[in-house]
The first five atom37 places (N, CA, C, CB, O) and aatype in JSON, in Angstrom:
{
  "aatype": [2, 2, 13, 16, 8, 9, 12, 0, 7, 7, 18, 15, 0, 7, 18, 18, 15, 18, 11, 17, 0, 6, 19, 10, 6, 0, 3, 9, 13, 1, 6, 13, 6, 5, 1, 7, 10, 18, 3, 0, 7, 10, 7, 7, 11, 10, 1, 0, 16, 9, 18, 15, 11, 7, 7, 16, 19, 11, 14, 12, 6, 10, 13, 11, 5, 12, 12, 7, 1, 6, 14, 3, 15, 15, 0, 10, 18, 0, 1, 6, 7, 10, 0, 14, 0, 2, 15, 2, 5],
  "atom_mask": [
    [1, 1, 1, 1, 1],
    [1, 1, 1, 1, 1],
    [1, 1, 1, 1, 1],
    [1, 1, 1, 1, 1],
    [1, 1, 1, 1, 1],
    [1, 1, 1, 1, 1],
    [1, 1, 1, 1, 1],
    [1, 1, 1, 1, 1],
    [1, 1, 1, 0, 1],
    [1, 1, 1, 0, 1],
    [1, 1, 1, 1, 1],
    [1, 1, 1, 1, 1],
    [1, 1, 1, 1, 1],
    [1, 1, 1, 0, 1],
    [1, 1, 1, 1, 1],
    [1, 1, 1, 1, 1],
    [1, 1, 1, 1, 1],
    [1, 1, 1, 1, 1],
    [1, 1, 1, 1, 1],
    [1, 1, 1, 1, 1],
    [1, 1, 1, 1, 1],
    [1, 1, 1, 1, 1],
    [1, 1, 1, 1, 1],
    [1, 1, 1, 1, 1],
    [1, 1, 1, 1, 1],
    [1, 1, 1, 1, 1],
    [1, 1, 1, 1, 1],
    [1, 1, 1, 1, 1],
    [1, 1, 1, 1, 1],
    [1, 1, 1, 1, 1],
    [1, 1, 1, 1, 1],
    [1, 1, 1, 1, 1],
    [1, 1, 1, 1, 1],
    [1, 1, 1, 1, 1],
    [1, 1, 1, 1, 1],
    [1, 1, 1, 0, 1],
    [1, 1, 1, 1, 1],
    [1, 1, 1, 1, 1],
    [1, 1, 1, 1, 1],
    [1, 1, 1, 1, 1],
    [1, 1, 1, 0, 1],
    [1, 1, 1, 1, 1],
    [1, 1, 1, 0, 1],
    [1, 1, 1, 0, 1],
    [1, 1, 1, 1, 1],
    [1, 1, 1, 1, 1],
    [1, 1, 1, 1, 1],
    [1, 1, 1, 1, 1],
    [1, 1, 1, 1, 1],
    [1, 1, 1, 1, 1],
    [1, 1, 1, 1, 1],
    [1, 1, 1, 1, 1],
    [1, 1, 1, 1, 1],
    [1, 1, 1, 0, 1],
    [1, 1, 1, 0, 1],
    [1, 1, 1, 1, 1],
    [1, 1, 1, 1, 1],
    [1, 1, 1, 1, 1],
    [1, 1, 1, 1, 1],
    [1, 1, 1, 1, 1],
    [1, 1, 1, 1, 1],
    [1, 1, 1, 1, 1],
    [1, 1, 1, 1, 1],
    [1, 1, 1, 1, 1],
    [1, 1, 1, 1, 1],
    [1, 1, 1, 1, 1],
    [1, 1, 1, 1, 1],
    [1, 1, 1, 0, 1],
    [1, 1, 1, 1, 1],
    [1, 1, 1, 1, 1],
    [1, 1, 1, 1, 1],
    [1, 1, 1, 1, 1],
    [1, 1, 1, 1, 1],
    [1, 1, 1, 1, 1],
    [1, 1, 1, 1, 1],
    [1, 1, 1, 1, 1],
    [1, 1, 1, 1, 1],
    [1, 1, 1, 1, 1],
    [1, 1, 1, 1, 1],
    [1, 1, 1, 1, 1],
    [1, 1, 1, 0, 1],
    [1, 1, 1, 1, 1],
    [1, 1, 1, 1, 1],
    [1, 1, 1, 1, 1],
    [1, 1, 1, 1, 1],
    [1, 1, 1, 1, 1],
    [1, 1, 1, 1, 1],
    [1, 1, 1, 1, 1],
    [1, 1, 1, 1, 1]
  ],
  "atom_positions": [
    [[-115.45, 46.95, -66.4], [-114.87, 45.97, -65.52], [-114.86, 46.47, -64.08], [-113.47, 45.62, -65.96], [-113.84, 46.37, -63.4]],
    [[-115.95, 47.0, -63.62], [-116.02, 47.54, -62.28], [-117.22, 46.95, -61.56], [-116.1, 49.09, -62.3], [-118.36, 47.11, -61.99]],
    [[-116.96, 46.26, -60.47], [-118.01, 45.61, -59.72], [-117.81, 45.86, -58.23], [-118.05, 44.1, -60.02], [-118.16, 45.02, -57.4]],
    [[-117.24, 47.03, -57.89], [-116.89, 47.3, -56.5], [-118.1, 47.52, -55.6], [-116.01, 48.51, -56.43], [-117.99, 47.38, -54.39]],
    [[-119.25, 47.86, -56.18], [-120.42, 48.13, -55.33], [-120.83, 46.9, -54.52], [-121.59, 48.59, -56.19], [-121.5, 47.04, -53.5]],
    [[-120.45, 45.71, -54.96], [-120.82, 44.51, -54.22], [-120.06, 44.41, -52.9], [-120.56, 43.26, -55.07], [-120.56, 43.8, -51.94]],
    [[-118.88, 44.99, -52.84], [-118.07, 44.87, -51.63], [-118.26, 46.04, -50.66], [-116.61, 44.75, -52.01], [-117.79, 45.98, -49.53]],
    [[-118.92, 47.07, -51.09], [-119.09, 48.24, -50.24], [-120.56, 48.42, -49.89], [-118.53, 49.51, -50.93], [-121.43, 48.25, -50.75]],
    [[-120.85, 48.76, -48.69], [-122.2, 49.11, -48.3], [-123.11, 47.96, -47.94], [0.0, 0.0, 0.0], [-124.32, 48.15, -47.85]],
    [[-122.58, 46.78, -47.72], [-123.4, 45.66, -47.26], [-124.21, 44.95, -48.33], [0.0, 0.0, 0.0], [-125.1, 44.17, -48.0]],
    [[-123.93, 45.2, -49.58], [-124.7, 44.58, -50.66], [-124.31, 43.13, -50.92], [-124.53, 45.37, -51.92], [-125.07, 42.39, -51.54]],
    [[-123.13, 42.71, -50.46], [-122.62, 41.38, -50.81], [-123.54, 40.26, -50.34], [-121.25, 41.19, -50.22], [-123.73, 39.29, -51.07]],
    [[-124.11, 40.36, -49.17], [-125.02, 39.31, -48.68], [-126.28, 39.23, -49.54], [-125.4, 39.56, -47.22], [-126.76, 38.14, -49.83]],
    [[-126.79, 40.38, -49.93], [-127.96, 40.38, -50.81], [-127.64, 39.8, -52.17], [0.0, 0.0, 0.0], [-128.45, 39.06, -52.73]],
    [[-126.48, 40.12, -52.7], [-126.09, 39.59, -54.01], [-125.93, 38.08, -53.93], [-124.77, 40.24, -54.49], [-126.33, 37.36, -54.85]],
    [[-125.34, 37.6, -52.85], [-125.19, 36.15, -52.67], [-126.55, 35.47, -52.7], [-124.46, 35.84, -51.34], [-126.7, 34.42, -53.33]],
    [[-127.54, 36.05, -52.04], [-128.87, 35.42, -52.02], [-129.48, 35.41, -53.41], [-129.79, 36.17, -51.04], [-130.2, 34.47, -53.76]],
    [[-129.23, 36.44, -54.22], [-129.72, 36.44, -55.6], [-129.08, 35.31, -56.4], [-129.44, 37.8, -56.28], [-129.76, 34.6, -57.14]],
    [[-127.78, 35.15, -56.23], [-127.08, 34.1, -56.97], [-127.54, 32.72, -56.5], [-125.56, 34.23, -56.8], [-127.67, 31.81, -57.31]],
    [[-127.78, 32.56, -55.2], [-128.24, 31.26, -54.71], [-129.62, 30.95, -55.29], [-128.29, 31.26, -53.15], [-129.89, 29.81, -55.65]],
    [[-130.49, 31.94, -55.39], [-131.8, 31.73, -56.01], [-131.63, 31.32, -57.47], [-132.66, 33.01, -55.91], [-132.39, 30.49, -57.97]],
    [[-130.64, 31.88, -58.15], [-130.38, 31.5, -59.53], [-129.9, 30.06, -59.64], [-129.34, 32.42, -60.15], [-130.24, 29.37, -60.6]],
    [[-129.13, 29.59, -58.66], [-128.7, 28.18, -58.64], [-129.93, 27.28, -58.59], [-127.76, 27.9, -57.42], [-130.04, 26.33, -59.37]],
    [[-130.85, 27.58, -57.68], [-132.05, 26.76, -57.54], [-132.89, 26.8, -58.8], [-132.88, 27.22, -56.34], [-133.35, 25.76, -59.28]],
    [[-133.1, 27.98, -59.35], [-133.91, 28.14, -60.56], [-133.28, 27.41, -61.74], [-134.08, 29.62, -60.9], [-133.98, 26.69, -62.47]],
    [[-131.97, 27.58, -61.94], [-131.3, 26.94, -63.08], [-131.35, 25.42, -62.96], [-129.85, 27.41, -63.18], [-131.51, 24.72, -63.96]],
    [[-131.22, 24.92, -61.76], [-131.25, 23.47, -61.53], [-132.63, 22.91, -61.88], [-130.9, 23.14, -60.06], [-132.73, 21.88, -62.56]],
    [[-133.67, 23.57, -61.43], [-135.03, 23.1, -61.75], [-135.33, 23.28, -63.23], [-136.08, 23.87, -60.9], [-135.94, 22.41, -63.85]],
    [[-134.89, 24.39, -63.81], [-135.15, 24.61, -65.23], [-134.45, 23.57, -66.09], [-134.69, 26.01, -65.63], [-134.99, 23.15, -67.11]],
    [[-133.26, 23.14, -65.68], [-132.56, 22.08, -66.43], [-133.41, 20.81, -66.47], [-131.18, 21.78, -65.79], [-133.43, 20.1, -67.47]],
    [[-134.11, 20.54, -65.38], [-135.0, 19.37, -65.35], [-136.11, 19.53, -66.39], [-135.61, 19.18, -63.93], [-136.47, 18.57, -67.07]],
    [[-136.66, 20.74, -66.5], [-137.67, 20.99, -67.52], [-137.08, 20.85, -68.92], [-138.27, 22.4, -67.33], [-137.73, 20.31, -69.82]],
    [[-135.86, 21.33, -69.11], [-135.23, 21.19, -70.42], [-135.05, 19.72, -70.8], [-133.87, 21.9, -70.44], [-135.22, 19.35, -71.96]],
    [[-134.72, 18.9, -69.82], [-134.5, 17.48, -70.08], [-135.81, 16.73, -70.33], [-133.75, 16.85, -68.91], [-135.86, 15.84, -71.18]],
    [[-136.84, 17.08, -69.6], [-138.13, 16.38, -69.73], [-139.06, 17.0, -70.76], [-138.82, 16.35, -68.39], [-139.97, 16.34, -71.27]],
    [[-138.83, 18.25, -71.05], [-139.71, 18.99, -71.95], [-140.3, 20.17, -71.2], [0.0, 0.0, 0.0], [-140.79, 20.02, -70.08]],
    [[-140.26, 21.32, -71.82], [-140.71, 22.54, -71.14], [-142.17, 22.5, -70.73], [-140.48, 23.73, -72.02], [-142.57, 23.18, -69.79]],
    [[-142.96, 21.7, -71.43], [-144.4, 21.66, -71.13], [-144.81, 20.34, -70.49], [-145.21, 21.88, -72.41], [-145.96, 19.91, -70.63]],
    [[-143.89, 19.69, -69.79], [-144.19, 18.43, -69.11], [-145.2, 18.71, -67.99], [-142.89, 17.77, -68.54], [-144.88, 19.37, -67.0]],
    [[-146.41, 18.2, -68.16], [-147.5, 18.49, -67.21], [-147.21, 17.93, -65.82], [-148.81, 17.92, -67.72], [-147.55, 18.57, -64.83]],
    [[-146.61, 16.77, -65.75], [-146.31, 16.18, -64.45], [-145.3, 16.99, -63.66], [0.0, 0.0, 0.0], [-145.46, 17.23, -62.47]],
    [[-144.26, 17.42, -64.35], [-143.24, 18.22, -63.69], [-143.79, 19.6, -63.32], [-142.01, 18.37, -64.59], [-143.49, 20.12, -62.25]],
    [[-144.59, 20.17, -64.2], [-145.21, 21.46, -63.89], [-146.14, 21.37, -62.69], [0.0, 0.0, 0.0], [-146.16, 22.26, -61.84]],
    [[-146.9, 20.29, -62.62], [-147.78, 20.08, -61.47], [-147.0, 19.9, -60.18], [0.0, 0.0, 0.0], [-147.4, 20.4, -59.13]],
    [[-145.88, 19.18, -60.29], [-145.04, 18.99, -59.1], [-144.46, 20.32, -58.63], [-143.91, 17.99, -59.39], [-144.39, 20.58, -57.43]],
    [[-144.04, 21.15, -59.57], [-143.51, 22.48, -59.23], [-144.58, 23.31, -58.52], [-143.02, 23.22, -60.49], [-144.31, 23.96, -57.51]],
    [[-145.77, 23.28, -59.05], [-146.88, 24.04, -58.44], [-147.19, 23.51, -57.04], [-148.14, 23.97, -59.33], [-147.38, 24.29, -56.11]],
    [[-147.24, 22.18, -56.9], [-147.61, 21.58, -55.61], [-146.53, 21.69, -54.55], [-147.95, 20.14, -55.81], [-146.84, 21.84, -53.37]],
    [[-145.26, 21.62, -54.95], [-144.2, 21.62, -53.95], [-143.6, 22.98, -53.66], [-143.12, 20.7, -54.38], [-143.15, 23.22, -52.55]],
    [[-143.58, 23.86, -54.63], [-142.91, 25.15, -54.42], [-143.88, 26.32, -54.45], [-141.83, 25.36, -55.47], [-143.97, 27.07, -53.48]],
    [[-144.61, 26.48, -55.55], [-145.47, 27.65, -55.69], [-146.57, 27.7, -54.64], [-146.08, 27.68, -57.07], [-146.87, 28.77, -54.11]],
    [[-147.18, 26.58, -54.33], [-148.3, 26.6, -53.39], [-147.85, 26.68, -51.93], [-149.16, 25.38, -53.59], [-148.66, 26.99, -51.06]],
    [[-146.58, 26.39, -51.65], [-146.1, 26.37, -50.27], [-145.06, 27.44, -49.98], [-145.53, 25.03, -49.94], [-144.53, 27.51, -48.86]],
    [[-144.75, 28.26, -50.96], [-143.74, 29.3, -50.76], [-144.0, 30.14, -49.54], [0.0, 0.0, 0.0], [-145.12, 30.61, -49.32]],
    [[-142.97, 30.34, -48.74], [-143.09, 31.17, -47.54], [-143.6, 30.43, -46.32], [0.0, 0.0, 0.0], [-143.56, 30.97, -45.21]],
    [[-144.07, 29.19, -46.49], [-144.57, 28.43, -45.34], [-143.61, 27.32, -44.93], [-145.94, 27.83, -45.66], [-143.72, 26.78, -43.83]],
    [[-142.67, 26.99, -45.8], [-141.69, 25.93, -45.55], [-140.34, 26.48, -45.99], [-142.05, 24.59, -46.32], [-140.27, 27.29, -46.92]],
    [[-139.28, 26.06, -45.33], [-137.95, 26.54, -45.7], [-137.66, 26.21, -47.16], [-136.87, 25.92, -44.77], [-137.97, 25.11, -47.63]],
    [[-137.06, 27.15, -47.87], [-136.81, 26.95, -49.3], [-136.03, 25.68, -49.63], [-136.06, 28.13, -49.84], [-136.33, 25.01, -50.62]],
    [[-135.04, 25.33, -48.82], [-134.26, 24.12, -49.1], [-135.12, 22.87, -49.0], [-133.07, 24.02, -48.15], [-134.96, 21.94, -49.78]],
    [[-136.02, 22.85, -48.04], [-136.93, 21.71, -47.91], [-137.84, 21.6, -49.13], [-137.78, 21.83, -46.63], [-138.08, 20.5, -49.63]],
    [[-138.33, 22.73, -49.62], [-139.17, 22.71, -50.81], [-138.38, 22.23, -52.02], [-139.75, 24.11, -51.08], [-138.89, 21.45, -52.83]],
    [[-137.15, 22.7, -52.15], [-136.33, 22.27, -53.26], [-136.11, 20.76, -53.22], [-134.98, 23.01, -53.24], [-136.25, 20.09, -54.24]],
    [[-135.79, 20.24, -52.05], [-135.55, 18.8, -51.93], [-136.81, 18.01, -52.23], [-135.05, 18.46, -50.53], [-136.74, 16.93, -52.82]],
    [[-137.98, 18.52, -51.83], [-139.23, 17.85, -52.17], [-139.43, 17.83, -53.69], [-140.43, 18.55, -51.48], [-139.89, 16.84, -54.25]],
    [[-139.1, 18.92, -54.33], [-139.27, 19.03, -55.77], [-138.31, 18.13, -56.53], [-139.08, 20.47, -56.21], [-138.72, 17.39, -57.43]],
    [[-137.04, 18.19, -56.17], [-136.0, 17.52, -56.94], [-135.55, 16.19, -56.36], [-134.82, 18.42, -57.06], [-134.94, 15.38, -57.06]],
    [[-135.85, 15.95, -55.09], [-135.44, 14.7, -54.47], [-133.96, 14.64, -54.15], [0.0, 0.0, 0.0], [-133.41, 13.55, -53.96]],
    [[-133.31, 15.79, -54.08], [-131.87, 15.84, -53.81], [-131.46, 17.26, -53.46], [-131.06, 15.35, -55.04], [-132.28, 18.19, -53.49]],
    [[-130.2, 17.42, -53.11], [-129.61, 18.74, -52.86], [-129.46, 19.5, -54.19], [-128.22, 18.6, -52.14], [-129.42, 18.87, -55.24]],
    [[-129.37, 20.82, -54.14], [-129.16, 21.59, -55.37], [-127.82, 21.26, -56.03], [-129.23, 23.08, -55.07], [-126.85, 20.9, -55.36]],
    [[-127.79, 21.38, -57.34], [-126.6, 21.16, -58.13], [-126.3, 22.45, -58.89], [-126.77, 19.94, -59.12], [-127.07, 22.85, -59.76]],
    [[-125.2, 23.1, -58.57], [-124.87, 24.4, -59.16], [-124.37, 24.3, -60.59], [-123.84, 25.09, -58.32], [-124.2, 25.34, -61.24]],
    [[-124.13, 23.11, -61.11], [-123.56, 22.99, -62.45], [-124.48, 23.56, -63.53], [-123.26, 21.53, -62.76], [-124.0, 24.01, -64.57]],
    [[-125.78, 23.55, -63.32], [-126.71, 24.11, -64.31], [-126.49, 25.61, -64.45], [-128.17, 23.81, -63.92], [-126.52, 26.14, -65.57]],
    [[-126.28, 26.3, -63.35], [-126.02, 27.75, -63.42], [-124.66, 28.01, -64.05], [-126.09, 28.39, -62.02], [-124.53, 28.91, -64.88]],
    [[-123.65, 27.23, -63.67], [-122.33, 27.42, -64.27], [-122.39, 27.26, -65.78], [-121.32, 26.42, -63.67], [-121.8, 28.05, -66.52]],
    [[-123.1, 26.25, -66.25], [-123.22, 26.01, -67.69], [-123.95, 27.17, -68.36], [-123.95, 24.69, -67.96], [-123.53, 27.64, -69.42]],
    [[-125.05, 27.62, -67.76], [-125.82, 28.71, -68.35], [-125.01, 29.99, -68.44], [-127.08, 28.96, -67.54], [-125.15, 30.75, -69.39]],
    [[-124.16, 30.23, -67.45], [-123.34, 31.44, -67.42], [-122.06, 31.3, -68.24], [-122.99, 31.8, -65.99], [-121.25, 32.23, -68.31]],
    [[-121.87, 30.14, -68.88], [-120.68, 29.92, -69.69], [-119.44, 29.6, -68.89], [0.0, 0.0, 0.0], [-118.32, 29.79, -69.38]],
    [[-119.61, 29.13, -67.67], [-118.47, 28.84, -66.8], [-118.16, 27.36, -66.73], [-118.73, 29.36, -65.41], [-117.19, 26.96, -66.08]],
    [[-118.95, 26.54, -67.39], [-118.73, 25.09, -67.42], [-119.4, 24.54, -68.68], [-119.3, 24.39, -66.13], [-120.33, 25.15, -69.2]],
    [[-118.94, 23.4, -69.14], [-119.6, 22.79, -70.3], [-121.06, 22.49, -70.0], [-118.88, 21.5, -70.7], [-121.4, 22.18, -68.85]],
    [[-121.93, 22.59, -70.98], [-123.36, 22.37, -70.8], [-123.67, 20.97, -70.28], [-124.09, 22.59, -72.11], [-124.67, 20.79, -69.59]],
    [[-122.85, 19.99, -70.58], [-123.11, 18.62, -70.13], [-122.36, 18.28, -68.86], [-122.74, 17.64, -71.21], [-122.32, 17.12, -68.46]],
    [[-121.78, 19.27, -68.21], [-121.04, 19.05, -66.97], [-121.99, 18.72, -65.83], [-120.2, 20.27, -66.62], [-123.04, 19.36, -65.69]],
    [[-121.63, 17.74, -65.02], [-122.42, 17.38, -63.84], [-121.65, 17.69, -62.57], [-122.8, 15.89, -63.87], [-121.93, 17.12, -61.52]],
    [[-120.69, 18.59, -62.66], [-119.88, 18.94, -61.49], [-120.12, 20.36, -61.09], [-118.4, 18.72, -61.76], [-119.53, 20.84, -60.12]]
  ]
}
């Protein structure tokens, strides 16, 4: 039960960015879970909007192009056991 390294030495900002990336990933992955993991249309959209443009457009803009909305953190909360799996909050 020791997690003090996050508060010492400037690591907290880096850790926050890792968690934010997990929010984006979990949100997109939930879409794949709902449509099917091998949905060709969704996979093509992911490739066209995020993978092919990474580093050339701001990440939030790419996410919005992919999902058509702002990120929803409930997918990460559910995956981490912090919210019900069917929660939309």
